[in-house]
ChimeraX commands (.cxc) that place a marker at each C-alpha (Angstrom):
marker #1 position -37.44,-59.52,-85.37 radius 0.5
marker #1 position -36.12,-59.11,-88.91 radius 0.5
marker #1 position -37.70,-60.90,-91.85 radius 0.5
marker #1 position -34.64,-63.12,-92.22 radius 0.5
marker #1 position -34.73,-64.01,-88.54 radius 0.5
marker #1 position -38.41,-64.87,-88.78 radius 0.5
marker #1 position -37.82,-67.22,-91.70 radius 0.5
marker #1 position -35.20,-69.06,-89.65 radius 0.5
marker #1 position -37.48,-69.37,-86.59 radius 0.5
marker #1 position -38.85,-72.88,-86.28 radius 0.5
marker #1 position -42.02,-71.58,-84.62 radius 0.5
marker #1 position -42.75,-69.34,-87.63 radius 0.5
marker #1 position -41.50,-71.37,-90.60 radius 0.5
marker #1 position -42.45,-75.06,-90.60 radius 0.5
marker #1 position -40.43,-75.84,-93.73 radius 0.5
marker #1 position -36.88,-74.83,-92.72 radius 0.5
marker #1 position -35.51,-78.35,-93.27 radius 0.5
marker #1 position -37.00,-78.45,-96.80 radius 0.5
marker #1 position -35.71,-74.95,-97.56 radius 0.5
marker #1 position -32.21,-75.82,-96.44 radius 0.5
marker #1 position -32.25,-79.08,-98.45 radius 0.5
marker #1 position -33.33,-77.23,-101.61 radius 0.5
marker #1 position -30.61,-74.60,-101.14 radius 0.5
marker #1 position -27.97,-77.21,-100.48 radius 0.5
marker #1 position -29.00,-79.15,-103.65 radius 0.5
marker #1 position -28.73,-75.93,-105.67 radius 0.5
marker #1 position -25.24,-75.22,-104.20 radius 0.5
marker #1 position -24.08,-78.77,-104.79 radius 0.5
marker #1 position -25.34,-78.83,-108.43 radius 0.5
marker #1 position -24.11,-75.39,-109.58 radius 0.5
marker #1 position -27.66,-74.05,-109.54 radius 0.5
marker #1 position -28.93,-76.55,-112.09 radius 0.5
marker #1 position -32.64,-76.56,-111.17 radius 0.5
marker #1 position -33.32,-79.75,-113.11 radius 0.5
marker #1 position -31.28,-81.74,-110.62 radius 0.5
marker #1 position -33.19,-80.40,-107.61 radius 0.5
marker #1 position -36.80,-80.94,-108.70 radius 0.5
marker #1 position -37.48,-83.49,-105.96 radius 0.5
marker #1 position -36.32,-81.05,-103.30 radius 0.5
marker #1 position -38.50,-78.27,-104.72 radius 0.5
marker #1 position -41.50,-80.60,-104.74 radius 0.5
marker #1 position -40.93,-81.55,-101.08 radius 0.5
marker #1 position -40.70,-77.85,-100.19 radius 0.5
marker #1 position -43.88,-76.98,-102.13 radius 0.5
marker #1 position -45.78,-79.84,-100.57 radius 0.5
marker #1 position -44.62,-78.80,-97.10 radius 0.5
marker #1 position -45.80,-75.24,-97.66 radius 0.5
marker #1 position -49.17,-76.40,-99.06 radius 0.5
marker #1 position -49.70,-78.76,-96.14 radius 0.5
marker #1 position -48.95,-76.20,-93.38 radius 0.5
marker #1 position -50.81,-73.47,-95.21 radius 0.5
marker #1 position -53.95,-75.65,-95.21 radius 0.5
marker #1 position -53.51,-76.34,-91.48 radius 0.5
marker #1 position -53.07,-72.60,-90.84 radius 0.5
marker #1 position -56.18,-71.73,-92.87 radius 0.5
marker #1 position -58.26,-74.36,-91.02 radius 0.5
marker #1 position -57.12,-73.10,-87.64 radius 0.5
marker #1 position -57.92,-69.53,-88.73 radius 0.5
marker #1 position -61.46,-70.64,-89.75 radius 0.5
marker #1 position -61.86,-72.44,-86.43 radius 0.5
marker #1 position -60.69,-69.39,-84.47 radius 0.5
marker #1 position -57.59,-71.18,-83.08 radius 0.5
marker #1 position -54.69,-68.98,-82.01 radius 0.5
marker #1 position -51.92,-68.98,-82.98 radius 0.5
marker #1 position -52.83,-69.85,-86.53 radius 0.5
marker #1 position -49.53,-71.65,-87.12 radius 0.5
marker #1 position -48.92,-74.38,-84.60 radius 0.5
marker #1 position -45.68,-74.10,-82.63 radius 0.5
marker #1 position -42.69,-76.20,-83.62 radius 0.5
marker #1 position -43.35,-78.60,-80.73 radius 0.5
marker #1 position -47.05,-78.91,-81.65 radius 0.5
marker #1 position -46.20,-79.52,-85.37 radius 0.5
marker #1 position -43.72,-82.27,-84.35 radius 0.5
marker #1 position -46.45,-84.03,-82.33 radius 0.5
marker #1 position -48.91,-83.71,-85.28 radius 0.5
marker #1 position -46.41,-85.18,-87.73 radius 0.5
marker #1 position -45.56,-88.03,-85.39 radius 0.5
marker #1 position -49.24,-88.93,-84.96 radius 0.5
marker #1 position -50.02,-88.93,-88.69 radius 0.5
marker #1 position -46.66,-89.71,-90.30 radius 0.5
marker #1 position -45.01,-87.21,-92.56 radius 0.5
marker #1 position -47.73,-86.35,-95.16 radius 0.5
marker #1 position -45.39,-84.59,-97.58 radius 0.5
marker link #1:1,2 radius 0.2
marker link #1:2,3 radius 0.2
marker link #1:3,4 radius 0.2
marker link #1:4,5 radius 0.2
marker link #1:5,6 radius 0.2
marker link #1:6,7 radius 0.2
marker link #1:7,8 radius 0.2
marker link #1:8,9 radius 0.2
marker link #1:9,10 radius 0.2
marker link #1:10,11 radius 0.2
marker link #1:11,12 radius 0.2
marker link #1:12,13 radius 0.2
marker link #1:13,14 radius 0.2
marker link #1:14,15 radius 0.2
marker link #1:15,16 radius 0.2
marker link #1:16,17 radius 0.2
marker link #1:17,18 radius 0.2
marker link #1:18,19 radius 0.2
marker link #1:19,20 radius 0.2
marker link #1:20,21 radius 0.2
marker link #1:21,22 radius 0.2
marker link #1:22,23 radius 0.2
marker link #1:23,24 radius 0.2
marker link #1:24,25 radius 0.2
marker link #1:25,26 radius 0.2
marker link #1:26,27 radius 0.2
marker link #1:27,28 radius 0.2
marker link #1:28,29 radius 0.2
marker link #1:29,30 radius 0.2
marker link #1:30,31 radius 0.2
marker link #1:31,32 radius 0.2
marker link #1:32,33 radius 0.2
marker link #1:33,34 radius 0.2
marker link #1:34,35 radius 0.2
marker link #1:35,36 radius 0.2
marker link #1:36,37 radius 0.2
marker link #1:37,38 radius 0.2
marker link #1:38,39 radius 0.2
marker link #1:39,40 radius 0.2
marker link #1:40,41 radius 0.2
marker link #1:41,42 radius 0.2
marker link #1:42,43 radius 0.2
marker link #1:43,44 radius 0.2
marker link #1:44,45 radius 0.2
marker link #1:45,46 radius 0.2
marker link #1:46,47 radius 0.2
marker link #1:47,48 radius 0.2
marker link #1:48,49 radius 0.2
marker link #1:49,50 radius 0.2
marker link #1:50,51 radius 0.2
marker link #1:51,52 radius 0.2
marker link #1:52,53 radius 0.2
marker link #1:53,54 radius 0.2
marker link #1:54,55 radius 0.2
marker link #1:55,56 radius 0.2
marker link #1:56,57 radius 0.2
marker link #1:57,58 radius 0.2
marker link #1:58,59 radius 0.2
marker link #1:59,60 radius 0.2
marker link #1:60,61 radius 0.2
marker link #1:61,62 radius 0.2
marker link #1:62,63 radius 0.2
marker link #1:63,64 radius 0.2
marker link #1:64,65 radius 0.2
marker link #1:65,66 radius 0.2
marker link #1:66,67 radius 0.2
marker link #1:67,68 radius 0.2
marker link #1:68,69 radius 0.2
marker link #1:69,70 radius 0.2
marker link #1:70,71 radius 0.2
marker link #1:71,72 radius 0.2
marker link #1:72,73 radius 0.2
marker link #1:73,74 radius 0.2
marker link #1:74,75 radius 0.2
marker link #1:75,76 radius 0.2
marker link #1:76,77 radius 0.2
marker link #1:77,78 radius 0.2
marker link #1:78,79 radius 0.2
marker link #1:79,80 radius 0.2
marker link #1:80,81 radius 0.2
marker link #1:81,82 radius 0.2
marker link #1:82,83 radius 0.2
view
């Protein structure tokens, strides 16, 4: 699987929605980053959250280290969206 295909795979990348929202904001605002700060912050918080989950699972010996898209959905439903 190519790198681009991996980044678009919901089982590999938990922040596809935030990535797409950031890119759309940039497109809609002629790449004026100042107008997209909120989207960038949501993306950054998403990456931090799932990275922490992945690191904890790695420490605990849980495989796969990144939960599947379905497992992540259940986790978010149970705790509310933390980012």
